[in-house]
C-alpha positions in Angstrom: -17.1 12.7 84.0 -17.5 10.7 81.0 -14.6 8.0 80.1 -13.0 8.5 77.3 -14.2 5.5 74.2 -11.3 3.2 72.9 -12.1 1.8 69.7 -10.9 -1.3 68.1 -7.4 -0.3 65.9 -9.6 -2.2 63.4 -12.2 0.0 63.4 -9.8 2.7 64.0 -7.7 2.0 60.6 -10.8 1.3 58.9 -12.0 5.4 59.6 -8.2 6.8 59.3 -7.9 4.8 55.1 -10.9 6.4 54.4 -9.7 9.7 55.7 -6.4 9.4 53.9 -8.4 8.5 50.7 -10.4 11.9 50.8 -7.3 13.8 51.9 -5.1 13.2 49.2 -8.0 13.0 46.1 -9.0 16.5 47.1 -6.3 17.9 49.2 -8.6 18.1 52.7 -7.9 17.4 55.8 -10.6 15.1 56.2 -11.7 16.3 59.4 -14.9 17.1 58.3 -15.8 13.8 57.6 -13.7 12.0 60.2 -15.1 14.6 62.9 -18.7 12.8 62.5 -17.8 9.3 62.6 -15.8 9.9 65.7 -18.4 11.2 67.1 -21.8 9.5 65.7 -19.9 5.9 65.4 -17.2 5.6 67.9 -19.2 7.8 70.6 -16.2 11.0 71.1 -16.9 14.1 72.5 -17.5 16.5 69.7 -14.3 18.7 71.0 -11.7 15.4 71.3 -13.3 14.8 68.0 -11.9 18.1 67.0 -8.8 17.5 68.7 -7.9 14.1 67.6 -9.2 14.6 64.2 -6.2 17.3 63.8 -3.4 15.6 65.3 -4.5 12.3 63.0 -4.0 14.6 59.5 -0.6 14.8 60.0 1.1 11.8 58.6 -1.5 12.2 55.7 -0.8 15.3 55.2 3.0 14.8 55.1 2.7 11.9 52.6 -0.4 13.3 51.0 1.8 16.3 50.1 5.1 14.5 49.2 3.2 13.0 46.6 1.9 16.0 45.3 5.3 17.6 45.4 7.1 14.6 43.6 4.5 15.5 40.8 5.4 19.1 40.8 2.2 19.9 42.1 3.0 22.2 45.3 3.6 25.8 45.4 5.8 26.0 47.7 5.8 29.9 48.8 2.2 29.9 48.6 2.2 27.2 51.1 4.3 29.2 53.2 2.3 32.2 53.3 -0.5 30.4 54.2 1.4 28.4 57.4 3.3 31.9 58.8 -1.1 32.4 58.8 -2.7 29.1 60.2 0.0 28.6 62.5 -1.2 31.7 64.6 -5.1 31.0 63.2 -5.3 27.9 64.6 -3.8 28.8 68.2 -6.5 31.3 68.5 -9.2 29.6 67.0 -8.4 27.0 69.8 -8.1 29.7 72.4 -11.6 31.4 71.5 -13.1 28.0 70.9 -15.0 27.7 74.4 -15.4 32.2 74.9 -16.8 32.7 71.4 -20.8 32.6 70.2 -20.4 30.8 66.9 -24.2 30.8 65.5 -23.4 33.3 63.3 -19.9 32.9 62.3 -21.1 29.1 61.4 -24.2 30.7 59.2 -21.0 32.9 57.1 -19.4 29.5 56.3 -22.5 27.9 55.4 -23.3 30.5 52.7 -19.6 30.8 51.7 -20.2 27.0 51.0 -22.8 27.3 49.2 -21.1 29.6 46.7 -18.4 27.5 46.2 -20.7 24.6 45.6 -22.3 26.6 43.0 -19.3 27.9 41.4 -17.3 25.0 40.8 -19.9 23.9 37.8 -18.8 27.2 36.6 -15.6 28.0 37.0 -12.9 25.1 35.6 -9.2 25.8 36.1 -6.8 25.0 34.1 -3.9 22.6 34.6 -0.9 24.6 33.8 -2.5 27.7 35.7 -0.1 28.8 38.9 -0.2 31.2 41.5 1.3 35.0 40.9 3.3 35.8 44.0 2.9 39.4 44.3 3.2 41.7 47.7 -0.4 42.1 47.9 -1.3 38.4 47.0 1.3 37.2 49.4 -0.3 39.4 52.3 -3.6 37.8 51.6 -2.2 34.4 51.3 -0.9 35.1 54.5 -4.4 36.5 56.0 -6.0 33.4 54.1 -4.0 31.0 56.6 -5.2 33.1 59.1 -8.6 33.0 59.1 -8.4 29.6 57.8 -6.5 28.6 60.6 -9.4 30.3 63.1 -12.5 28.6 61.5 -10.8 25.3 62.1 -10.5 25.6 65.5 -13.5 27.2 65.9 -16.0 25.1 63.8 -14.0 21.9 63.8 -13.9 22.4 59.8 -10.8 21.4 57.6 -8.7 23.6 56.3 -8.0 22.3 53.2 -12.1 23.1 52.4 -11.7 26.7 52.7 -7.8 27.3 51.6 -8.8 24.8 47.7 -11.2 26.5 46.5 -9.6 30.2 47.6 -6.4 29.8 45.5 -8.5 28.1 42.3 -11.0 31.6 42.3 -9.4 34.2 44.0 -5.1 33.3 43.4 -5.6 31.3 39.8 -4.7 28.2 41.1 -4.5 25.0 39.0 -6.2 22.5 41.2 -4.0 20.0 41.5 -1.4 22.8 42.8 -4.5 24.0 45.2 -4.9 20.9 46.3 -1.2 20.1 46.9 -0.3 23.4 48.5 -3.1 23.1 50.9 -1.8 19.6 52.2 1.4 21.0 52.4 -0.2 23.9 54.8 -2.1 21.7 56.6 1.6 20.3 58.0 2.2 23.1 60.6 -1.4 23.9 60.8 -1.6 20.4 61.9 1.3 20.7 64.6 0.7 23.9 66.2 -3.1 22.9 66.6 -2.5 19.3 68.2 0.2 21.2 70.4 -2.9 23.7 72.1 -5.6 21.2 72.0 -2.9 18.8 74.0 -2.4 21.2 76.5 -6.6 21.9 77.0 -6.6 18.0 76.6 -9.0 17.5 73.7 -7.0 14.9 71.9 -6.9 11.0 72.1 -3.3 10.3 70.9 -4.0 7.1 70.8 -6.7 7.2 68.1 -4.8 9.7 66.0 -1.8 7.8 65.8 -3.7 5.0 64.3 -5.8 6.9 62.3 -2.8 8.6 61.4 -1.2 5.9 60.6 -3.5 4.6 58.5 -4.9 7.4 56.6 -0.6 7.9 55.1 -1.6 4.5 53.6 -3.7 5.7 51.2 -3.4 9.8 50.9 -1.0 8.9 48.2 -3.2 6.9 46.2 -5.8 9.4 46.4 -3.3 11.9 45.2 -2.0 9.7 42.3 -5.8 9.3 41.0 -6.6 12.9 41.2 -4.0 13.5 38.6 -6.2 11.3 36.1 -9.6 12.5 37.2 -9.9 16.0 34.4 -10.5 18.9 36.3 -14.0 19.6 35.7 -15.1 16.2 36.9 -12.8 17.1 39.7 -14.6 19.5 40.3 -17.7 18.3 40.2 -17.2 15.4 42.8 -15.3 18.3 45.2 -18.7 20.2 44.8 -20.5 17.0 45.8 -18.5 16.5 49.3 -18.9 20.3 50.1 -22.8 20.0 49.3 -22.0 16.8 52.3 -20.6 19.1 54.2 -22.9 21.8 53.9 -25.7 19.7 54.7 -24.0 18.3 57.4 -23.7 21.5 59.3 -26.9 22.9 58.4 -28.8 19.8 60.2 -26.5 20.1 63.0 -27.2 23.8 63.6 -31.2 23.3 62.7 -31.4 20.5 65.2 -29.6 22.8 68.4 -32.3 25.5 67.4 -34.8 22.8 68.4 
């Protein structure tokens, strides 16, 4: 049995600060960046890294979400509906992790990311746009949260990577409201996922606490910077991040086949 790494507080703090800045800037959990860093730099096993990342994002999501909320960039009803879905989806995803082959699902998700990366250069949301909540859109928001939670558990991707572009492209949200709403949604999702991971011993609570505290320091700064970036350039930066995630997933998938 391999021992759990115990990296220094300084290293964990630096990784957490980077994660927090990205979290506030793009409205994502940051796990898409944090998980590979924990694996490649600190030697965490993949599942332990994913579980630790889910726990670590909680403080950053709280602080970053408050930053967006103070500026009026959170749709609370949409966040509540998304959260209702992601709470159950996160539990289902963590349960299915060791039971479901994820190969086909991974390729489908990479195709989704490619479509989003391309779309971000052609569809620019208006800053004054809002989400129109109807019975149908409310049901679709819950379903979006459910699918997001399952994908987070199965593929180790952050919920914001899925939710932010969906809110912009399919629900007519502005980029800032999409990011703020995503961060609020991540709070119950992180709690739910961490409970499931803790039961299965897939989380390093010491590392998660240090990472989370450091992330929460820079998350508000990311939220403030986001409001000063024009929507087009915000889309461009987000597309670069998603392209990095896509490349990382493609590299891992092809390497496993060799």
